KOLNUKOL-112712 format. One record per residue (C-alpha): y, x, z; residue in one letter. Coordinates in steps of 0.5 Angstrom, whole numbers, plus 500, padded with zeros to 3 digits. Example, Ala and Ser with C-alpha at 12.3 -4.5 7.8 and 13.67 -1.06 7.14 Angstrom:
+-----+-----+-----+---------+
:  yy :  xx :  zz : residuo :
+-----+-----+-----+---------+
: 491 : 525 : 516 :       A :
: 498 : 527 : 514 :       S :
+-----+-----+-----+---------+
//
This chain:
+-----+-----+-----+---------+
:  yy :  xx :  zz : residuo :
+-----+-----+-----+---------+
: 254 : 547 : 413 :       M :
: 251 : 544 : 407 :       Q :
: 244 : 547 : 405 :       E :
: 244 : 552 : 399 :       K :
: 240 : 548 : 393 :       K :
: 235 : 553 : 391 :       Q :
: 233 : 553 : 383 :       M :
: 226 : 549 : 382 :       P :
: 220 : 553 : 381 :       L :
: 219 : 550 : 374 :       I :
: 226 : 554 : 372 :       W :
: 224 : 561 : 375 :       K :
: 217 : 560 : 371 :       I :
: 221 : 559 : 365 :       A :
: 226 : 564 : 366 :       I :
: 221 : 569 : 367 :       G :
: 217 : 567 : 361 :       F :
: 223 : 569 : 357 :       V :
: 225 : 575 : 360 :       I :
: 217 : 577 : 359 :       G :
: 217 : 575 : 352 :       I :
: 223 : 579 : 350 :       V :
: 221 : 585 : 355 :       L :
: 214 : 586 : 351 :       G :
: 218 : 586 : 344 :       F :
: 222 : 590 : 347 :       V :
: 217 : 596 : 350 :       I :
: 212 : 594 : 345 :       G :
: 215 : 599 : 340 :       P :
: 216 : 604 : 344 :       M :
: 209 : 605 : 347 :       Q :
: 207 : 611 : 342 :       Q :
: 214 : 615 : 344 :       S :
: 215 : 614 : 352 :       S :
: 209 : 616 : 356 :       T :
: 213 : 612 : 361 :       F :
: 212 : 606 : 357 :       I :
: 205 : 607 : 355 :       S :
: 202 : 610 : 362 :       N :
: 206 : 607 : 368 :       F :
: 210 : 600 : 366 :       L :
: 205 : 597 : 362 :       I :
: 200 : 599 : 367 :       P :
: 204 : 596 : 372 :       L :
: 206 : 590 : 369 :       L :
: 198 : 588 : 367 :       D :
: 197 : 590 : 374 :       L :
: 202 : 585 : 377 :       I :
: 199 : 580 : 372 :       G :
: 192 : 580 : 375 :       K :
: 193 : 580 : 382 :       I :
: 197 : 574 : 380 :       F :
: 191 : 571 : 376 :       L :
: 187 : 574 : 382 :       G :
: 190 : 570 : 387 :       L :
: 189 : 563 : 383 :       L :
: 182 : 564 : 382 :       K :
: 182 : 566 : 389 :       M :
: 184 : 558 : 390 :       L :
: 178 : 556 : 385 :       I :
: 172 : 555 : 388 :       V :
: 174 : 553 : 395 :       P :
: 179 : 548 : 392 :       L :
: 174 : 545 : 388 :       V :
: 168 : 544 : 393 :       F :
: 173 : 541 : 398 :       A :
: 177 : 536 : 394 :       S :
: 171 : 534 : 390 :       I :
: 167 : 532 : 397 :       I :
: 173 : 529 : 400 :       T :
: 174 : 525 : 393 :       G :
: 167 : 523 : 392 :       A :
: 167 : 520 : 400 :       A :
: 174 : 517 : 398 :       S :
: 171 : 513 : 394 :       I :
: 166 : 511 : 398 :       G :
: 162 : 506 : 394 :       D :
: 157 : 510 : 389 :       P :
: 158 : 504 : 385 :       K :
: 165 : 506 : 384 :       V :
: 164 : 513 : 384 :       L :
: 160 : 512 : 378 :       G :
: 165 : 507 : 374 :       R :
: 170 : 512 : 375 :       I :
: 166 : 518 : 372 :       G :
: 163 : 514 : 366 :       I :
: 171 : 512 : 365 :       K :
: 172 : 520 : 365 :       T :
: 167 : 522 : 361 :       I :
: 168 : 517 : 355 :       A :
: 175 : 519 : 355 :       L :
: 174 : 526 : 355 :       Y :
: 169 : 526 : 349 :       I :
: 174 : 521 : 345 :       C :
: 179 : 526 : 346 :       T :
: 175 : 531 : 344 :       T :
: 173 : 528 : 338 :       V :
: 180 : 526 : 335 :       V :
: 182 : 534 : 337 :       A :
: 176 : 537 : 333 :       I :
: 178 : 532 : 327 :       F :
: 185 : 534 : 327 :       F :
: 183 : 542 : 327 :       G :
: 178 : 540 : 321 :       L :
: 183 : 536 : 317 :       V :
: 189 : 542 : 319 :       L :
: 183 : 547 : 317 :       G :
: 183 : 543 : 310 :       N :
: 190 : 542 : 309 :       V :
: 193 : 549 : 310 :       I :
: 187 : 553 : 308 :       Q :
: 189 : 559 : 313 :       P :
: 182 : 563 : 311 :       G :
: 184 : 562 : 303 :       V :
: 186 : 569 : 301 :       G :
: 184 : 574 : 306 :       L :
: 180 : 580 : 306 :       S :
: 176 : 581 : 312 :       I :
: 172 : 587 : 310 :       E :
: 170 : 591 : 316 :       G :
: 173 : 586 : 320 :       A :
: 167 : 584 : 324 :       A :
: 166 : 585 : 331 :       G :
: 162 : 583 : 337 :       E :
: 161 : 576 : 340 :       A :
: 156 : 574 : 346 :       K :
: 150 : 570 : 344 :       A :
: 152 : 562 : 346 :       A :
: 147 : 559 : 350 :       A :
: 142 : 553 : 347 :       G :
: 144 : 546 : 349 :       M :
: 138 : 545 : 353 :       V :
: 141 : 552 : 357 :       D :
: 147 : 548 : 358 :       V :
: 144 : 542 : 361 :       L :
: 140 : 545 : 365 :       M :
: 145 : 550 : 368 :       G :
: 148 : 543 : 371 :       I :
: 143 : 543 : 376 :       I :
: 144 : 547 : 382 :       P :
: 137 : 550 : 384 :       V :
: 140 : 555 : 388 :       N :
: 148 : 552 : 391 :       P :
: 150 : 558 : 395 :       L :
: 149 : 562 : 389 :       Q :
: 152 : 557 : 385 :       A :
: 159 : 558 : 389 :       L :
: 159 : 566 : 390 :       V :
: 158 : 566 : 382 :       S :
: 163 : 560 : 381 :       G :
: 159 : 556 : 376 :       S :
: 163 : 550 : 376 :       M :
: 159 : 545 : 373 :       L :
: 154 : 546 : 379 :       Q :
: 159 : 546 : 384 :       I :
: 162 : 540 : 381 :       I :
: 154 : 537 : 382 :       V :
: 153 : 539 : 389 :       F :
: 160 : 538 : 391 :       A :
: 159 : 530 : 389 :       L :
: 152 : 530 : 392 :       F :
: 154 : 532 : 399 :       L :
: 161 : 527 : 398 :       G :
: 156 : 521 : 397 :       V :
: 151 : 522 : 402 :       S :
: 156 : 524 : 408 :       A :
: 158 : 518 : 406 :       T :
: 152 : 514 : 406 :       L :
: 150 : 517 : 413 :       I :
: 156 : 514 : 416 :       G :
: 158 : 516 : 423 :       E :
: 154 : 522 : 422 :       K :
: 158 : 525 : 416 :       G :
: 165 : 523 : 419 :       K :
: 166 : 531 : 422 :       A :
: 163 : 534 : 415 :       F :
: 168 : 530 : 411 :       L :
: 174 : 531 : 416 :       K :
: 172 : 539 : 416 :       F :
: 172 : 538 : 408 :       N :
: 179 : 534 : 408 :       E :
: 182 : 539 : 412 :       S :
: 180 : 545 : 408 :       L :
: 182 : 541 : 402 :       A :
: 190 : 540 : 405 :       E :
: 189 : 548 : 407 :       T :
: 188 : 550 : 400 :       M :
: 193 : 546 : 397 :       Y :
: 197 : 549 : 402 :       K :
: 195 : 556 : 400 :       M :
: 197 : 554 : 392 :       T :
: 204 : 553 : 395 :       G :
: 204 : 560 : 397 :       I :
: 201 : 563 : 392 :       V :
: 206 : 560 : 387 :       M :
: 212 : 563 : 389 :       K :
: 210 : 569 : 386 :       F :
: 208 : 565 : 379 :       A :
: 215 : 567 : 375 :       P :
: 214 : 575 : 377 :       L :
: 206 : 574 : 375 :       G :
: 208 : 569 : 369 :       I :
: 213 : 575 : 366 :       L :
: 208 : 580 : 368 :       A :
: 203 : 578 : 364 :       L :
: 207 : 575 : 358 :       I :
: 210 : 582 : 357 :       A :
: 204 : 585 : 356 :       V :
: 201 : 580 : 352 :       T :
: 208 : 581 : 347 :       A :
: 207 : 588 : 347 :       A :
: 200 : 588 : 346 :       K :
: 201 : 584 : 339 :       Y :
: 208 : 583 : 337 :       G :
: 211 : 579 : 332 :       P :
: 209 : 583 : 326 :       A :
: 202 : 584 : 328 :       V :
: 201 : 576 : 328 :       L :
: 204 : 576 : 320 :       A :
: 197 : 576 : 317 :       P :
: 195 : 570 : 321 :       F :
: 201 : 566 : 321 :       A :
: 197 : 560 : 318 :       K :
: 191 : 560 : 323 :       V :
: 196 : 561 : 329 :       I :
: 201 : 555 : 326 :       F :
: 194 : 551 : 324 :       A :
: 191 : 551 : 331 :       V :
: 199 : 550 : 335 :       Y :
: 201 : 544 : 330 :       L :
: 194 : 541 : 332 :       G :
: 195 : 542 : 339 :       C :
: 202 : 539 : 338 :       A :
: 199 : 533 : 334 :       L :
: 194 : 532 : 340 :       Q :
: 200 : 532 : 345 :       A :
: 204 : 528 : 341 :       I :
: 200 : 523 : 338 :       V :
: 194 : 522 : 343 :       V :
: 196 : 523 : 350 :       Y :
: 203 : 520 : 349 :       S :
: 199 : 515 : 345 :       G :
: 195 : 513 : 352 :       L :
: 200 : 514 : 356 :       I :
: 205 : 509 : 352 :       T :
: 199 : 504 : 351 :       V :
: 195 : 504 : 358 :       V :
: 201 : 506 : 363 :       L :
: 207 : 503 : 360 :       K :
: 211 : 509 : 361 :       K :
: 215 : 514 : 357 :       S :
: 212 : 520 : 355 :       P :
: 217 : 524 : 357 :       L :
: 216 : 522 : 364 :       W :
: 209 : 525 : 364 :       F :
: 210 : 531 : 360 :       F :
: 216 : 532 : 365 :       G :
: 212 : 531 : 371 :       G :
: 207 : 536 : 369 :       V :
: 210 : 542 : 365 :       K :
: 209 : 546 : 370 :       E :
: 202 : 546 : 369 :       A :
: 203 : 546 : 362 :       M :
: 207 : 553 : 362 :       L :
: 203 : 556 : 367 :       A :
: 196 : 554 : 362 :       A :
: 200 : 557 : 357 :       F :
: 201 : 564 : 360 :       V :
: 194 : 565 : 364 :       T :
: 190 : 562 : 359 :       R :
: 185 : 559 : 364 :       S :
: 184 : 552 : 365 :       S :
: 180 : 553 : 372 :       S :
: 186 : 558 : 374 :       A :
: 191 : 553 : 374 :       V :
: 188 : 548 : 377 :       L :
: 191 : 548 : 383 :       P :
: 198 : 547 : 380 :       I :
: 195 : 542 : 375 :       S :
: 192 : 538 : 382 :       M :
: 199 : 538 : 385 :       R :
: 202 : 536 : 379 :       N :
: 199 : 530 : 378 :       V :
: 199 : 527 : 384 :       Q :
: 207 : 530 : 387 :       E :
: 210 : 528 : 380 :       N :
: 205 : 523 : 377 :       L :
: 203 : 519 : 383 :       G :
: 196 : 520 : 382 :       V :
: 191 : 519 : 388 :       S :
: 188 : 524 : 391 :       E :
: 182 : 521 : 390 :       K :
: 182 : 520 : 383 :       V :
: 185 : 527 : 381 :       S :
: 180 : 531 : 386 :       S :
: 174 : 528 : 382 :       F :
: 178 : 527 : 375 :       V :
: 181 : 534 : 374 :       L :
: 176 : 539 : 377 :       P :
: 171 : 535 : 372 :       L :
: 176 : 536 : 366 :       G :
: 177 : 543 : 368 :       A :
: 170 : 545 : 366 :       T :
: 168 : 539 : 361 :       I :
: 174 : 538 : 357 :       N :
: 177 : 542 : 352 :       M :
: 181 : 539 : 347 :       D :
: 185 : 545 : 345 :       G :
: 178 : 549 : 345 :       T :
: 175 : 544 : 341 :       A :
: 181 : 543 : 336 :       L :
: 181 : 551 : 335 :       Y :
: 174 : 551 : 333 :       Q :
: 175 : 546 : 328 :       G :
: 180 : 550 : 325 :       V :
: 177 : 557 : 326 :       C :
: 170 : 555 : 323 :       A :
: 174 : 553 : 317 :       L :
: 178 : 559 : 317 :       F :
: 172 : 563 : 318 :       V :
: 169 : 559 : 312 :       A :
: 175 : 560 : 307 :       Q :
: 175 : 568 : 309 :       A :
: 168 : 569 : 307 :       F :
: 169 : 564 : 301 :       G :
: 163 : 559 : 304 :       I :
: 164 : 553 : 301 :       P :
: 164 : 546 : 306 :       L :
: 161 : 540 : 305 :       S :
: 163 : 534 : 308 :       V :
: 157 : 533 : 312 :       G :
: 157 : 540 : 314 :       A :
: 164 : 539 : 317 :       Q :
: 161 : 533 : 321 :       V :
: 156 : 537 : 323 :       G :
: 162 : 541 : 326 :       I :
: 165 : 536 : 329 :       L :
: 158 : 534 : 333 :       I :
: 157 : 541 : 335 :       T :
: 164 : 543 : 337 :       A :
: 164 : 537 : 341 :       T :
: 158 : 539 : 345 :       L :
: 160 : 546 : 345 :       A :
: 167 : 544 : 348 :       S :
: 162 : 541 : 354 :       I :
: 159 : 548 : 355 :       G :
: 165 : 552 : 355 :       T :
: 168 : 554 : 362 :       A :
: 175 : 554 : 364 :       G :
: 176 : 562 : 364 :       V :
: 181 : 566 : 358 :       P :
: 177 : 567 : 352 :       G :
: 171 : 563 : 354 :       A :
: 172 : 559 : 347 :       G :
: 170 : 564 : 343 :       L :
: 164 : 566 : 345 :       I :
: 162 : 558 : 344 :       M :
: 166 : 559 : 337 :       L :
: 159 : 563 : 335 :       S :
: 155 : 556 : 336 :       M :
: 159 : 553 : 332 :       V :
: 159 : 558 : 327 :       L :
: 151 : 559 : 328 :       T :
: 150 : 551 : 327 :       S :
: 154 : 551 : 320 :       A :
: 150 : 557 : 317 :       G :
: 157 : 561 : 318 :       L :
: 157 : 569 : 319 :       P :
: 157 : 570 : 326 :       I :
: 161 : 576 : 324 :       E :
: 168 : 572 : 322 :       G :
: 168 : 572 : 330 :       I :
: 171 : 579 : 329 :       G :
: 177 : 576 : 325 :       L :
: 179 : 570 : 330 :       V :
: 178 : 575 : 336 :       A :
: 184 : 579 : 334 :       G :
: 189 : 573 : 335 :       I :
: 185 : 570 : 340 :       D :
: 190 : 571 : 346 :       A :
: 195 : 567 : 342 :       V :
: 191 : 562 : 340 :       L :
: 188 : 562 : 347 :       D :
: 195 : 560 : 350 :       M :
: 196 : 554 : 346 :       A :
: 189 : 551 : 346 :       R :
: 189 : 552 : 354 :       T :
: 195 : 548 : 355 :       S :
: 193 : 542 : 351 :       V :
: 186 : 543 : 355 :       N :
: 190 : 542 : 362 :       V :
: 195 : 537 : 359 :       T :
: 189 : 533 : 356 :       G :
: 185 : 533 : 364 :       D :
: 191 : 531 : 367 :       M :
: 193 : 525 : 362 :       C :
: 186 : 523 : 364 :       V :
: 187 : 523 : 371 :       S :
: 193 : 518 : 369 :       A :
: 189 : 513 : 365 :       V :
: 183 : 513 : 370 :       V :
: 188 : 512 : 376 :       A :
: 191 : 506 : 372 :       R :
: 185 : 503 : 370 :       T :
: 183 : 503 : 378 :       E :
: 189 : 500 : 379 :       G :
: 194 : 505 : 382 :       E :
: 201 : 504 : 381 :       K :
: 206 : 509 : 378 :       F :
+-----+-----+-----+---------+
//
């Protein structure tokens, strides 16, 4: 008897995504008149979405910790680890600078803030940490506290030291490395189990977002949304496709086809860190990137590489300046480029964290921080596109680094 072929997970997710949008747009206008929708259906969908996100976040710390240790150990030679690290960080910085450039150009051309009345739009924003605090925050003074609190940069640094140190002590470190290898494989399996719930979870998440914002609410901010989405598209089509074509000698369709599951999941969850288990599986199984490279490059990228967020900061800084009627010189915009590059490194891979870092960019450019209140109203919509680009950039760099290390796809 021939076994019935199952529908691929990506199609199930896509169907859930479409149903969620339609459902959200239908029930959104009915919230005021229907207590069933406002008091039961939307809270239920919100709960389902939060449970799915919680399951994904449950995987992050043990997966990253075990994967980084295993990845560092599998590279073996600390010189090789250093070489891969330099390549990775250099690529991340270059793609981020290009992303901010796109954002500034689009902000100047489209001028999303011109003509807007922003009186009474001020909101609250958390204070951004200074760069010294960001750099000092990398050092895991208390590794256990870093693991408990989920401080990703500290976890990565500690795991790197552990992996390299365990390799250097030879035979005595094999049991420790074997345990972490087993833990990493267990977490990969757990990721597969959690992803079975992805279609329902994504349906719920997107339905709540669509119901809350709706197409009419987005109209006044259509230009800034268009600028960010166009910039994200340019980043993917020009930069990532270019790297895949030039370095890997592969079709961009091959790359995007292999990582579309992670791209869509990032778009809906709005969290680079939450999607990390999916992106690791995509690049390993679909692109053929080794675990040695992916387990180092991707967790690092989920923490320090935020191309979409950096692009968004460039667009939004100009949006705020234009809305407040403040002209920005070329020098000021170069300053935004530099600050946004540094700020993106300190942006945690969780939903909405880019809004916090935007306050750093606005302050450094001498723009009113009250402008955060303008952007906050549409941040969830912008966050979807920028997070998808963040994750896509991580996966692109992992493939490029793997090829420069001699891996064949």
